[in-house]
N, CA and C of each residue as an Amber inpcrd file, in Angstrom:
protein
   201
 132.5180000  97.6700000  65.7910000 131.6830000  98.7730000  65.1670000
 131.2690000  97.6330000  64.5020000 130.0120000  97.7190000  64.0930000
 129.0960000  96.8580000  63.8180000 128.9280000  97.8550000  62.3240000
 128.7070000  96.8790000  61.0720000 128.2470000  97.4490000  59.5310000
 127.5740000  96.5920000  59.2980000 126.3990000  97.2370000  58.5290000
 124.8840000  96.8180000  58.4830000 124.7140000  97.1410000  56.9680000
 124.4270000  96.1560000  56.0730000 124.3170000  96.6030000  54.4920000
 122.4230000  97.0870000  54.5900000 122.6720000  97.4640000  53.6900000
 121.2850000  98.4360000  53.3790000 120.7510000  97.9900000  52.0600000
 119.3770000  97.6650000  52.0660000 119.0970000  96.9550000  50.6950000
 119.1240000  98.2830000  49.6300000 118.9770000  99.3690000  49.8180000
 118.8640000 100.2290000  48.7420000 119.6490000 101.9450000  49.7100000
 119.7310000 102.9670000  48.3400000 120.3530000 104.2750000  49.1400000
 118.8340000 104.8770000  49.4690000 117.5900000 104.3020000  49.1570000
 116.1160000 104.6610000  49.9600000 116.6380000 104.6830000  51.1300000
 116.9220000 103.6400000  51.5340000 116.8210000 103.3290000  53.1940000
 117.6200000 104.1290000  53.8970000 118.5110000 105.0550000  53.4350000
 119.4320000 105.7980000  54.0080000 118.5740000 106.7880000  54.1930000
 118.0780000 107.2540000  53.2000000 116.8420000 108.4200000  53.0940000
 116.0220000 108.5210000  54.0410000 114.9730000 107.3280000  54.2000000
 114.3180000 106.8160000  54.7530000 114.9720000 107.2400000  56.7520000
 116.0790000 106.3010000  56.8440000 116.5030000 106.5480000  58.2230000
 116.9250000 108.1660000  58.6650000 117.1160000 109.0300000  57.5180000
 117.2710000 110.1170000  57.9450000 115.8310000 111.0700000  58.1880000
 115.1270000 110.8760000  57.2870000 113.6260000 111.6680000  57.3940000
 113.2640000 111.1360000  58.5810000 113.3790000 109.7990000  58.9800000
 113.0520000 109.2570000  60.4950000 113.3900000 109.8080000  61.3960000
 114.7830000 110.4270000  61.6060000 115.3760000 111.2150000  62.6880000
 114.7080000 112.5200000  62.8020000 114.2590000 113.3950000  61.9340000
 113.9950000 114.4680000  61.7130000 112.3830000 114.4400000  62.5890000
 111.7550000 113.2870000  62.4420000 110.3490000 113.4730000  63.3240000
 110.1510000 112.4450000  64.1570000 110.8970000 111.4440000  64.7250000
 110.6390000 110.6100000  65.8490000 111.6750000 110.4700000  66.7360000
 110.8060000 110.6120000  67.7460000 111.8770000 110.3470000  69.2250000
 113.0280000 109.5920000  68.9540000 112.7840000 108.0440000  68.9340000
 113.4860000 107.0980000  68.9320000 114.8840000 106.8060000  68.0500000
 114.3150000 107.1980000  66.7800000 115.6740000 107.4150000  66.0480000
 116.6950000 108.3970000  66.6480000 115.6390000 109.7620000  66.9970000
 117.1160000 110.5950000  67.5010000 117.7040000 110.1020000  68.5820000
 117.4860000 109.3740000  69.4680000 117.8230000 108.4120000  70.7560000
 118.8310000 107.7100000  69.9180000 118.6110000 107.0400000  68.9330000
 119.4870000 106.2810000  68.0670000 121.0850000 107.0200000  68.0130000
 120.7320000 108.2890000  67.3400000 121.5670000 108.6140000  66.9260000
 122.6950000 109.6390000  67.9300000 121.6010000 109.5530000  69.4860000
 122.8050000 110.1980000  70.3450000 123.5040000 109.0670000  71.1240000
 123.1440000 107.8180000  70.9960000 123.2940000 106.7210000  71.2770000
 124.7970000 106.3380000  70.6840000 124.4980000 106.1500000  69.3300000
 125.6990000 105.8340000  68.1990000 126.3970000 106.8840000  67.3220000
 127.4890000 106.9470000  67.0840000 128.4610000 107.2920000  66.1950000
 128.1990000 106.5010000  64.8270000 127.2070000 107.0880000  64.0630000
 126.7020000 106.7310000  62.6770000 127.0830000 107.2280000  61.3380000
 127.7830000 106.5380000  60.6550000 128.6980000 106.3460000  59.0760000
 127.7910000 105.7480000  58.3400000 127.1880000 106.7090000  57.2700000
 126.5200000 106.1220000  56.0580000 127.5280000 106.1110000  55.1310000
 127.8100000 105.1280000  54.1110000 128.5280000 105.0090000  52.9860000
 127.5520000 104.6030000  51.8420000 127.8640000 104.3070000  50.4140000
 127.0020000 104.0690000  49.5790000 125.6190000 103.0260000  49.7020000
 125.8740000 101.9040000  50.4140000 124.6750000 101.0350000  50.9100000
 125.1870000 100.6030000  52.1840000 125.7320000 100.8720000  53.0180000
 126.1490000 100.6540000  54.1370000 125.9190000 101.8380000  55.1680000
 125.8320000 101.1150000  56.8920000 125.5980000 102.0550000  57.6340000
 126.3650000 101.2920000  58.7250000 127.4470000 101.9080000  59.4220000
 127.9910000 101.5270000  60.3120000 128.0920000 102.1490000  61.7310000
 128.0010000 101.8500000  62.6250000 127.3490000 101.9420000  63.9310000
 128.3830000 101.7610000  65.1640000 128.6400000 102.6140000  66.2110000
 129.7970000 102.1850000  67.0500000 129.0770000 103.0850000  68.2620000
 129.2670000 102.5440000  69.6590000 128.2270000 102.9290000  70.4910000
 129.2070000 104.3630000  70.8840000 128.3030000 105.5510000  71.1950000
 129.2500000 106.4350000  72.0120000 129.8460000 106.3320000  73.4150000
 130.8310000 107.0470000  73.9310000 130.8020000 106.8990000  75.2070000
 129.7750000 106.3200000  76.3840000 130.0460000 105.5950000  77.4080000
 128.6760000 105.3360000  77.8940000 127.7220000 104.7610000  77.7940000
 127.8000000 104.2430000  76.4020000 126.8370000 103.2340000  75.9540000
 127.2630000 101.8020000  75.5400000 126.4540000 100.9690000  75.4640000
 126.9540000  99.8920000  74.7280000 125.6740000  99.0930000  73.7000000
 126.2410000  98.2090000  72.9170000 125.5480000  97.6430000  71.6520000
 124.2840000  97.0670000  72.4550000 122.8320000  97.5180000  71.5140000
 121.5840000  96.8210000  71.8260000 121.3750000  96.2160000  70.4310000
 121.2900000  95.0940000  70.0580000 120.7340000  94.8470000  68.8940000
 119.1220000  95.3560000  68.8020000 118.4110000  95.5380000  69.5190000
 116.6620000  95.9440000  69.6360000 117.1780000  97.5290000  68.8900000
 118.1500000  97.7820000  69.1850000 118.2250000  99.4870000  68.6910000
 117.9160000  99.3690000  67.3250000 118.6650000  98.4600000  66.8050000
 118.8810000  98.5240000  65.1890000 117.3400000  97.9200000  64.6510000
 116.5660000  96.9510000  65.2320000 115.2800000  96.6300000  64.9260000
 114.3500000  97.7950000  64.9330000 114.3730000  98.8850000  66.0740000
 113.5610000  99.7880000  66.3570000 113.9050000 100.6270000  65.2040000
 115.1980000 100.9420000  64.8440000 115.1840000 102.3180000  63.9180000
 114.3680000 101.8930000  62.5440000 114.6260000 100.2640000  62.0930000
 114.4200000  99.7130000  60.6360000 112.8880000 100.0130000  61.3270000
 112.3070000  99.5710000  61.9160000 110.5730000  99.8860000  62.4610000
 110.6000000 101.0120000  61.6390000 111.0920000 102.1250000  62.4220000
 110.6500000 103.9080000  62.2440000 110.8820000 103.7620000  60.4580000
 112.2530000 103.3700000  60.2750000 112.4630000 103.9230000  59.1410000
 111.3330000 103.3900000  57.8650000 111.2170000 102.0840000  58.2640000
 109.9160000 101.6230000  57.1540000 108.8120000 102.3890000  56.8190000
 108.3770000 103.0130000  57.8310000 107.3300000 104.1700000  58.0560000
 107.7030000 105.2650000  57.1190000 108.5430000 105.5800000  56.6980000
 109.2930000 106.8930000  55.8410000 109.7470000 106.3700000  54.5420000
 109.7580000 105.2070000  54.0620000 110.2590000 104.3150000  52.6700000
 109.4150000 104.8190000  51.6020000
């Protein structure tokens, strides 16, 4: 499991909003089991998938558009 500290609770809202509109964030949530806490996001790959650090970068890029 990877635990990522987010800059604010607004980041969680931006990620969720991006998930509704964009294909790449939807794929991220298919590939990983994601758990949000107050200011952290824990990700673990689902069966058949492996961690890819570029996935996190791409998710942040899309979420930035929804901030």
